VMD Tcl script that draws the C-alpha trace (Angstrom):
set ca {
  {-86.59 98.21 39.08}
  {-88.92 100.99 40.15}
  {-91.83 98.46 39.95}
  {-89.91 95.97 42.07}
  {-89.31 98.68 44.75}
  {-92.95 99.52 44.76}
  {-93.90 95.84 45.30}
  {-91.27 95.33 47.99}
  {-92.36 98.43 49.73}
  {-96.01 97.22 49.63}
  {-95.34 93.65 50.32}
  {-92.00 93.20 52.06}
  {-92.85 89.92 53.88}
  {-93.93 88.13 50.78}
  {-90.97 89.09 48.60}
  {-88.52 87.98 51.43}
  {-90.29 84.68 51.63}
  {-90.02 84.02 47.87}
  {-86.30 84.80 47.81}
  {-85.71 82.51 50.72}
  {-87.59 79.73 48.94}
  {-85.55 80.31 45.70}
  {-82.28 80.04 47.67}
  {-83.41 76.81 49.35}
  {-84.40 75.35 45.90}
  {-81.23 76.11 44.00}
  {-78.66 75.59 46.78}
  {-78.67 71.80 46.69}
  {-78.26 71.70 42.80}
  {-75.04 73.73 43.11}
  {-73.54 71.28 45.54}
  {-75.37 67.87 44.44}
  {-73.03 64.78 44.28}
  {-72.94 62.71 41.20}
  {-73.97 58.98 41.74}
  {-71.38 56.43 40.43}
  {-70.87 52.76 40.49}
  {-67.38 51.66 41.43}
  {-65.01 48.64 41.69}
  {-61.77 47.92 43.12}
  {-58.69 47.65 40.67}
  {-57.05 44.27 40.85}
  {-54.18 42.70 38.95}
  {-53.98 39.09 37.59}
  {-52.83 37.29 34.44}
  {-55.39 37.83 31.67}
  {-56.41 34.87 29.65}
  {-58.17 35.71 26.33}
  {-58.87 33.93 23.12}
  {-58.25 34.54 19.47}
  {-60.64 33.05 16.82}
  {-59.09 32.22 13.43}
  {-59.87 30.00 10.51}
  {-57.71 27.05 9.47}
  {-57.58 24.39 6.74}
  {-57.01 20.63 7.21}
  {-54.32 18.74 5.28}
  {-52.86 15.36 5.36}
  {-49.41 15.64 6.98}
  {-47.85 13.50 4.04}
  {-50.09 14.63 1.15}
  {-48.14 14.29 -2.14}
  {-48.36 14.48 -5.79}
  {-46.71 11.36 -7.24}
  {-44.76 11.51 -10.51}
  {-43.47 9.04 -13.07}
  {-39.96 7.91 -12.01}
  {-39.25 6.65 -15.59}
  {-40.77 7.64 -19.14}
  {-42.85 5.14 -20.89}
  {-46.30 3.76 -21.60}
  {-48.73 3.67 -18.64}
  {-50.57 0.30 -18.26}
  {-52.26 1.06 -14.97}
  {-53.22 4.14 -12.74}
  {-55.30 3.73 -9.55}
  {-58.68 5.61 -9.68}
  {-59.64 8.57 -7.48}
  {-61.15 7.50 -4.21}
  {-59.30 4.26 -4.02}
  {-58.09 3.44 -0.41}
  {-54.57 2.08 -0.42}
  {-52.22 0.54 1.96}
  {-48.54 1.53 2.29}
  {-46.67 -0.39 -0.50}
  {-49.72 -1.03 -2.61}
  {-49.39 -0.40 -6.52}
  {-50.57 2.96 -7.72}
  {-49.34 3.03 -11.15}
  {-47.47 0.59 -13.62}
  {-45.51 1.13 -16.79}
  {-44.90 -1.05 -19.78}
  {-41.56 -2.69 -19.01}
  {-40.96 -4.37 -22.31}
  {-38.55 -1.88 -23.60}
  {-36.54 -2.05 -20.34}
  {-36.60 -5.82 -20.41}
  {-35.20 -5.86 -24.01}
  {-32.44 -3.30 -22.90}
  {-31.62 -5.50 -19.97}
  {-31.29 -8.60 -22.18}
  {-29.04 -6.68 -24.66}
  {-26.85 -5.42 -21.81}
  {-26.55 -8.84 -20.36}
  {-25.24 -10.06 -23.72}
  {-22.77 -7.29 -23.69}
  {-21.54 -8.34 -20.34}
  {-21.09 -11.79 -21.52}
  {-19.18 -10.72 -24.53}
  {-16.94 -8.64 -22.37}
  {-16.18 -11.58 -20.14}
  {-15.28 -13.70 -23.19}
  {-12.97 -10.97 -24.37}
  {-11.39 -10.71 -20.94}
  {-10.55 -14.42 -20.86}
  {-8.99 -14.21 -24.21}
  {-6.82 -11.20 -23.42}
  {-5.93 -12.82 -20.04}
  {-4.69 -15.95 -21.87}
  {-3.01 -13.94 -24.49}
  {-1.15 -11.81 -21.98}
  {0.09 -14.87 -20.01}
  {1.26 -16.50 -23.22}
  {3.15 -13.39 -24.24}
  {4.83 -12.91 -20.89}
  {6.23 -16.57 -21.30}
  {7.43 -15.75 -24.75}
  {8.92 -12.48 -23.62}
  {11.52 -14.25 -21.56}
  {13.13 -15.57 -24.76}
  {11.89 -13.35 -27.45}
  {12.36 -9.59 -27.82}
  {9.45 -9.44 -30.25}
  {7.02 -10.95 -27.79}
  {8.22 -8.48 -25.08}
  {7.22 -5.62 -27.15}
  {3.66 -6.89 -27.50}
  {3.14 -7.41 -23.74}
  {2.20 -3.76 -23.08}
  {-0.33 -3.68 -25.87}
  {-2.04 -6.87 -24.70}
  {-2.02 -5.67 -21.17}
  {-3.87 -2.62 -22.24}
  {-6.48 -4.61 -24.10}
  {-6.81 -6.83 -21.01}
  {-7.56 -3.90 -18.70}
  {-10.03 -2.37 -21.25}
  {-11.89 -5.72 -21.27}
  {-12.06 -5.57 -17.46}
  {-13.41 -2.06 -17.68}
  {-15.99 -3.13 -20.15}
  {-17.22 -5.72 -17.82}
  {-17.50 -3.17 -14.94}
  {-19.54 -0.69 -17.23}
  {-21.80 -3.46 -18.34}
  {-22.54 -4.42 -14.74}
  {-23.19 -0.87 -13.89}
  {-25.64 -0.53 -16.75}
  {-27.53 -3.54 -15.71}
  {-27.97 -2.11 -12.31}
  {-29.38 1.09 -13.90}
  {-31.81 -0.91 -15.86}
  {-32.80 -2.94 -12.75}
  {-33.48 0.24 -10.93}
  {-35.67 1.61 -13.76}
  {-37.64 -1.70 -13.75}
  {-38.17 -1.30 -10.01}
  {-39.24 2.30 -10.36}
  {-41.57 1.52 -13.33}
  {-44.04 0.31 -10.65}
  {-45.25 3.22 -8.54}
  {-46.03 2.10 -4.98}
  {-47.88 4.07 -2.20}
  {-45.45 5.70 0.24}
  {-48.02 5.69 2.98}
  {-51.60 4.45 3.47}
  {-54.15 6.92 2.18}
  {-56.64 7.81 -0.50}
  {-56.20 8.67 -4.16}
  {-57.72 12.10 -4.58}
  {-56.92 12.98 -8.19}
  {-55.58 11.18 -11.35}
  {-53.76 13.30 -13.86}
  {-52.99 10.47 -16.53}
  {-54.69 7.21 -17.53}
  {-53.37 3.97 -18.78}
  {-52.47 3.95 -22.46}
  {-50.81 7.33 -22.29}
  {-46.98 7.81 -22.83}
  {-45.54 10.01 -20.09}
  {-42.13 11.46 -19.46}
  {-40.01 11.21 -16.22}
  {-41.43 13.60 -13.58}
  {-44.93 13.90 -15.18}
  {-47.54 13.98 -12.46}
  {-49.74 10.86 -12.31}
  {-51.88 11.16 -9.16}
  {-52.32 12.76 -5.80}
  {-52.33 10.82 -2.53}
  {-53.80 12.21 0.66}
  {-52.90 11.10 4.11}
  {-56.19 10.75 5.70}
  {-54.83 8.92 8.85}
  {-52.65 11.96 9.83}
  {-54.59 15.13 9.57}
  {-53.32 18.53 10.70}
  {-54.83 21.94 10.82}
  {-52.92 24.73 9.27}
  {-53.67 28.30 10.24}
  {-52.19 31.77 10.12}
  {-52.05 33.91 13.23}
  {-51.06 37.61 13.53}
  {-47.39 37.93 14.16}
  {-48.01 40.08 17.45}
  {-49.30 36.82 19.04}
  {-46.24 34.87 18.25}
  {-44.97 34.81 21.98}
  {-48.26 33.06 23.07}
  {-47.86 29.99 20.70}
  {-45.67 27.12 21.60}
  {-45.21 23.48 20.53}
  {-47.41 21.08 22.55}
  {-50.19 23.55 23.30}
  {-53.83 22.50 22.69}
  {-55.88 24.30 20.07}
  {-59.66 23.39 19.95}
  {-61.14 23.27 16.45}
  {-64.66 23.01 15.21}
  {-66.70 22.85 12.03}
  {-70.22 22.56 10.80}
  {-73.57 24.03 12.04}
  {-74.72 24.36 15.54}
  {-77.03 21.28 15.20}
  {-74.28 19.15 13.66}
  {-71.02 20.56 14.92}
  {-67.70 18.60 14.90}
  {-65.20 19.44 17.59}
  {-61.69 18.13 18.35}
  {-58.61 19.16 20.30}
  {-55.38 19.51 18.19}
  {-51.88 19.69 19.45}
  {-49.50 22.25 17.99}
  {-46.53 20.45 16.23}
  {-44.95 23.26 14.32}
  {-44.65 27.09 14.74}
  {-43.09 28.62 11.73}
  {-41.78 32.10 12.61}
  {-41.65 33.37 9.08}
  {-43.97 36.43 8.47}
  {-45.87 37.20 5.35}
  {-45.06 40.89 4.55}
  {-48.57 41.73 3.53}
  {-50.58 39.91 6.02}
  {-48.05 40.07 8.91}
  {-49.01 36.57 10.07}
  {-47.06 33.37 10.73}
  {-48.10 29.70 10.09}
  {-49.01 27.20 12.81}
  {-49.58 23.53 12.41}
  {-51.61 21.30 14.79}
  {-52.28 17.64 14.57}
  {-55.67 16.07 15.11}
  {-56.08 12.82 17.18}
  {-55.92 9.78 15.00}
  {-59.24 8.31 16.42}
  {-61.09 11.43 15.10}
  {-59.60 11.45 11.63}
  {-62.51 9.55 10.03}
  {-64.91 12.46 10.90}
  {-62.85 15.07 9.01}
  {-61.72 15.62 5.47}
  {-58.56 17.06 3.87}
  {-59.14 20.53 2.66}
  {-62.00 21.24 5.19}
  {-62.24 24.65 6.74}
  {-62.30 24.77 10.52}
  {-62.75 27.36 13.22}
  {-59.82 27.39 15.59}
  {-59.75 28.85 19.15}
  {-56.09 30.18 20.16}
  {-55.84 30.73 23.87}
  {-53.71 33.76 24.66}
  {-52.38 33.03 28.16}
  {-50.02 35.57 29.77}
  {-47.84 34.67 32.77}
  {-47.53 38.35 33.60}
  {-50.12 39.97 35.94}
  {-51.72 43.12 34.58}
  {-54.10 45.77 36.02}
  {-57.67 44.79 35.21}
  {-60.72 46.96 34.89}
  {-64.25 46.60 33.61}
  {-64.64 47.88 29.97}
  {-67.39 50.25 31.10}
  {-64.82 52.18 33.11}
  {-62.87 53.40 29.90}
  {-63.73 56.85 28.88}
  {-62.91 57.43 25.30}
  {-62.14 60.97 24.19}
  {-60.28 62.58 21.16}
  {-57.19 63.20 23.32}
  {-57.07 59.61 24.54}
  {-58.55 57.16 26.99}
  {-58.79 57.67 30.67}
  {-60.43 56.21 33.78}
  {-61.79 57.94 36.86}
  {-60.39 57.06 40.20}
  {-62.41 57.92 43.36}
  {-60.14 58.90 46.22}
  {-60.69 58.50 49.83}
  {-62.55 61.84 49.95}
  {-64.97 60.63 47.33}
  {-63.70 62.94 44.73}
  {-63.00 62.04 40.99}
  {-59.42 61.93 39.53}
  {-59.01 61.41 35.64}
  {-56.08 58.97 34.93}
  {-54.89 58.65 31.48}
  {-54.27 55.08 30.38}
  {-53.32 52.76 27.51}
  {-55.50 49.86 26.73}
  {-54.22 46.23 26.36}
  {-55.91 42.89 25.46}
  {-59.20 42.00 26.96}
  {-61.35 39.09 28.01}
  {-65.21 39.28 28.29}
  {-65.85 42.39 30.47}
  {-62.35 42.78 31.60}
  {-59.48 44.74 29.81}
  {-55.93 45.28 30.76}
  {-54.69 48.86 31.25}
  {-51.49 50.66 31.96}
  {-51.21 54.26 33.26}
  {-49.53 56.66 30.99}
  {-47.75 58.12 34.04}
  {-46.12 55.27 35.90}
  {-47.48 54.84 39.32}
  {-50.62 56.85 38.77}
  {-52.83 54.00 39.84}
  {-52.18 50.85 41.92}
  {-54.00 47.71 43.07}
  {-56.77 48.45 45.37}
  {-57.82 51.82 43.94}
  {-61.37 52.50 43.54}
  {-62.37 52.97 39.96}
  {-65.76 54.47 38.63}
  {-67.50 52.03 36.36}
  {-70.73 53.79 35.56}
  {-71.67 57.42 35.85}
  {-68.03 58.66 35.22}
  {-68.57 60.11 31.74}
  {-69.15 63.63 32.80}
  {-66.93 63.69 35.88}
  {-64.03 66.00 36.10}
  {-61.02 66.00 38.49}
  {-61.99 67.13 41.91}
  {-65.70 66.66 41.45}
  {-67.36 64.99 44.56}
  {-69.36 61.81 43.92}
  {-71.82 59.60 45.75}
  {-70.88 55.96 45.70}
  {-73.90 53.90 44.98}
  {-72.61 50.35 44.87}
  {-69.16 48.79 45.06}
  {-68.03 45.44 43.53}
  {-64.75 43.62 42.97}
  {-63.32 42.53 39.68}
  {-63.43 38.79 39.02}
  {-60.29 38.00 36.98}
  {-61.22 34.48 36.19}
}
mol new
graphics top color blue
foreach p $ca { graphics top sphere $p radius 0.5 }
foreach p [lrange $ca 0 end-1] q [lrange $ca 1 end] { graphics top cylinder $p $q radius 0.2 }
display resetview
């Protein structure tokens, strides 16, 4: 301090000049404006997309079983293309044919017995008019007559059962498709309900996919879902139509099933069981406040944006973040009414801004919500 006084006393003009220069140098730093890039806050419906994986299935894919037990004499091979009604498997029908013949003879026998009982009943009724002994036998013969009629009815029913078994001993294709797998071969004895083969419906393919339940409100019957598969150089694409929304949620994955049908003309390019990539459009009818993702300031205490007021001063506005599309993201102020359409929002340079700090707007652009 003593040294400074000596220097000031000996060189008063130089020291004053130095202090003035220091004041000029540091004064602008204390009051400098922070340059920021801004945009105007807008609102519009936000259309985003969700990418999920799906699997193709035939709409009527089925595992066909034996309708009756017996010896297989024919089963279609895997890969066989069949038309609706074409034979897929056949059973040895000899045991059923013999049973049918036996039952037919039982029917004939019952008819003969009925004729006899009918004649006997009529004879006794005539005798009963003059003989008390004959009258006592009428009830007994009447009972035998009725039993003979019942035997005929039972035999006819049994013949229908055998005819049905004979009809079901031949397994026919319920729809046009391809045999994908064979579980039993000819020469094997099978029981009723044993699986014989799988038939896939290649003419009616559908994509089955699972979507997080939070997007349930965006999915409706009839909407289009683009699908794709394969590499970039050999990529298959198609537009599917949602035919079923199944609002049952798996407790673990919290997802629900959606089924979408492929156009029939494109079925030959796809295979049942094929994995596909599905684009699910998430279209909202409600307008939302939109801002560039770069405007979001992430901190431990939450997310905020910086609004620039008419005096070019910063204001921190806490927000919650919704879904996004590209550079845009939907936001909602934590304090209702804190921001509104037309507000100027800092996009770049806002990381270190605090409320009340003055800024220098470098460039202004508007959000494009498309």
